[in-house]
Structures are given as structure tokens and as C-alpha cells.
C-alpha positions, 0 to 999 in steps of 0.5 A: 410308853406312850411319850417314848412312842410319840418321840420316836415318832416325831424324830422319825418324821423329822428326820425324814422332813430333812432329807427331802429337804437337802434333795440335790439337784441335777444342773444340765446346761448345753453349751451351742454353736461350739466352732471347731473341735480344738482344744477344751471346753470349760464350764463351771458352776460358780456362787456369788463368793466364787464368781470371777474369782477362780475356779467355780463350787464345780468344774468340768471340762470336755473336748471340744467338738463342733455344735453343742456340748452338755455338762450335768452339774450333780447334787447341785443346792437350792440357791443363786449360782452362775455358769461360766464357761468358754472354749480354750482353744490354746488349753492353757486353763485360762481366758486370753486377749486381744490387746484392746481388751477384747476375748480371743475365744469363745465364752457364755453366761448364764443369765444373759445373752449379749455382755459388755464388759465384766458382768457382776454375779447379780447380771448372770444369776439363776435361782435353783429351787427343788427342781432338776434344772436345763440351760442354755448357752450360747457361744 
């Protein structure tokens, strides 16, 4: 009987420990310096597998407004991530480029203030641990 009680206690302790390990993180991203109310702001949370390859693991869009806009990503698990954001002025759901290859629309990435050329995940990644996190990016 004591063995059964001990096993049940260990099982319950393991469940509680796993529930705490599975804590979901809230990531708040504020995009600063939005220049106009034209179009939409597209912001995505990426893993190494999705970065610069298409949609992120979570994608949020909002109508543009001058100033700052905040996005909240829920249920983020601990790990390495990157944020990409762009001001999609013409609402075609993609970045538009000039003939010389320079972007026509404002954008921002996590991890770096100034990016010359296409970014690598290693340069823009950040770590999510067990705590909620706030990031500020600037167009």
C-alpha cells in the first residue's frame, strides 16, 4: 500500500513539474517609427526553419498607423527565434524592391539595428527563456 501511495505521489509530482516546464511565454513586439497609415504592418515570429523562407510560425497583421504599433505573440515556447516586420504599403503581402535591389517598403528585424543585405538567422535571432519578453524594433 505504501508503494502504491509513493508511486501516485511521484506521478503527481511529475505532472506538476511537466506543467511548469511547458509554460508558454508571451512575446510583445513594438514596431516604432511607422511613417504613415497606408497599407498594413505584417509581423512574423520565425524559427531557424521558417526564417526568410515564407510565413513564420505565428503571423500577425494590423492596419498601419503613424507612430508605434504593438503585436502580442502568445504561447511561445522557450528557444531561438527571429522577428521580421514590414510596412506593406500596397497590401500585396510581400516585400517590393527597387530595380537596384533595395526595398521599397520599410522593414525591421530583431537582433540588429542595421542590416546590409539579406539577414541570416544567426544575426537576428534572440532567445526566449522562461519569462515573458518585450522587444522594440524600429523602421
